[in-house]
C-alpha positions in Angstrom: 90.4 118.5 121.6 91.1 115.4 119.7 93.5 112.5 120.2 94.7 111.0 117.0 96.4 107.7 116.3 98.6 108.2 113.3 100.3 105.4 111.3 103.4 106.7 109.6 105.5 105.0 107.0 108.3 105.5 104.5 110.1 103.5 101.9 111.8 106.1 99.7 114.8 108.3 100.5 115.9 108.7 104.1 113.1 106.7 105.6 114.0 107.3 109.2 114.3 111.1 108.6 110.9 111.2 107.0 109.4 109.5 110.0 111.2 111.8 112.4 109.9 114.8 110.5 106.4 113.8 111.8 107.6 114.0 115.4 109.4 117.2 114.8 106.2 118.7 113.5 104.1 117.4 116.3 106.4 118.5 119.1 104.7 118.6 122.5 101.5 117.2 121.0 103.1 113.8 120.9 101.7 111.5 123.6 103.3 108.2 122.6 105.6 106.8 119.9 105.9 103.2 119.0 109.2 101.4 118.1 110.1 101.4 114.4 109.2 98.3 112.4 110.2 97.2 109.0 107.5 95.7 106.8 107.1 94.4 103.3 105.0 96.6 101.1 101.2 96.1 101.2 99.0 96.1 98.1 101.0 94.0 95.6 103.2 96.8 94.1 106.9 95.9 93.7 108.9 98.2 95.9 111.3 98.4 98.8 110.4 97.6 102.4 108.8 100.2 104.6 109.7 101.6 108.0 106.5 102.0 110.0 105.5 103.4 113.4 102.5 104.6 115.2 102.3 108.0 117.0 99.5 109.0 119.4 99.0 112.8 119.6 96.6 115.3 121.1 95.8 118.9 120.2 93.1 121.0 121.8 92.7 123.0 118.5 92.5 120.1 116.1 89.5 118.3 114.9 89.7 115.2 112.6 89.9 117.4 109.5 92.8 119.3 111.0 94.6 116.1 111.5 94.0 115.2 107.9 95.4 118.5 106.7 98.4 118.2 109.0 99.2 114.7 107.6 98.8 115.9 104.0 101.1 119.0 104.7 103.8 116.7 106.1 103.5 114.4 103.1 103.8 117.3 100.7 106.8 118.7 102.6 108.4 115.2 102.1 107.7 115.5 98.3 105.2 112.6 98.4 103.9 111.7 94.9 100.6 110.0 94.5 100.9 108.2 91.1 100.3 104.5 91.9 97.8 103.2 94.5 99.8 101.5 97.3 103.0 102.6 95.6 106.3 103.7 97.0 106.3 106.9 99.1 108.6 109.2 100.9 106.1 109.6 103.7 102.6 108.3 104.4 100.6 109.7 107.3 97.3 107.9 107.9 94.8 108.8 110.5 93.9 105.5 112.0 91.4 106.9 114.6 90.4 110.1 116.3 88.7 110.5 119.6 86.9 113.6 121.0 87.3 115.1 124.5 85.2 112.4 126.0 87.4 109.7 124.5 84.6 108.7 122.0 85.9 107.5 118.7 84.9 109.8 115.8 83.2 107.8 113.1 82.8 109.1 109.5 81.8 106.7 106.8 80.0 108.9 104.3 82.6 111.6 103.6 85.0 110.5 100.8 87.6 113.0 102.0 88.0 111.4 105.4 86.8 108.0 106.5 87.3 107.2 110.2 88.4 105.0 111.6 90.7 104.1 108.8 88.8 101.4 106.9 91.9 99.1 106.3 93.4 99.5 109.8 91.8 96.2 111.1 93.5 94.3 108.2 97.0 95.7 108.6 99.5 94.2 111.1 101.9 97.1 110.3 99.3 99.4 112.0 98.1 97.1 114.8 101.5 95.8 116.0 103.1 99.3 116.6 99.8 100.6 118.0 99.7 97.7 120.5 103.2 98.5 121.5 102.1 102.0 122.8 98.6 101.2 123.9 98.0 97.4 124.4 94.4 98.1 125.6 93.4 100.2 122.6 90.1 99.6 120.8 89.2 100.3 117.2 85.7 100.9 116.0 84.9 98.2 113.5 81.4 98.0 111.9 80.1 100.2 114.8 81.6 98.1 117.6 84.7 98.9 119.6 87.0 95.9 119.2 90.3 95.4 121.1 93.2 95.7 118.7 94.8 92.6 120.2 91.7 90.6 118.9 91.9 92.2 115.5 95.6 91.3 115.3 95.0 87.7 116.3 92.5 87.4 113.5 95.1 88.3 110.9 97.0 85.6 109.0 100.2 84.5 110.8 102.4 85.5 107.8 101.0 89.0 108.0 101.9 89.3 111.6 105.3 87.7 111.1 106.1 90.3 108.4 106.2 93.1 110.9 109.7 93.1 112.3 110.9 95.4 115.1 114.1 97.3 114.4 116.7 98.9 116.7 115.9 102.3 115.2 114.3 105.0 117.4 112.3 108.0 116.4 113.1 110.1 119.5 115.6 109.8 122.3 113.5 110.4 125.4 111.0 107.8 126.6 107.5 108.4 125.3 104.8 108.9 127.8 102.2 106.2 128.2 98.8 106.5 126.6 
């Protein structure tokens, strides 16, 4: 079994519906869902703001590559087009981190298909803030060491943190279980 932290985002079409499609596909595998945040696009490409959230999920049959395939299938179902790096997208599903049965983070840094944990996660407030909302004690493997996400967030520029704004939108009606 693996537990995955998924960062989901959308800035094209019905953004909220695209994010909800991830929860619909996950079903009972969903452990926790963050609030929805609005954020400016990252990467310098001119485009509309994103809706972002973090979902924590578990599946006894999934390994890290199964999570990758799952996310890619959801992106394809949402008609995601990959033309411009960091460009606009209907749906983006990033695997931030996977952990095995023992809770040990899976690290992959030599496979170009899947790098874990996500190499840019420590630099992105739009990942760390929603993640902290569902699991404030979470740690992320950075350069081989488990670091509290609260520390990583504190190291980011204040303007980066201030650009992640909580909305009143919800991804599901019932309360998420705690991590």
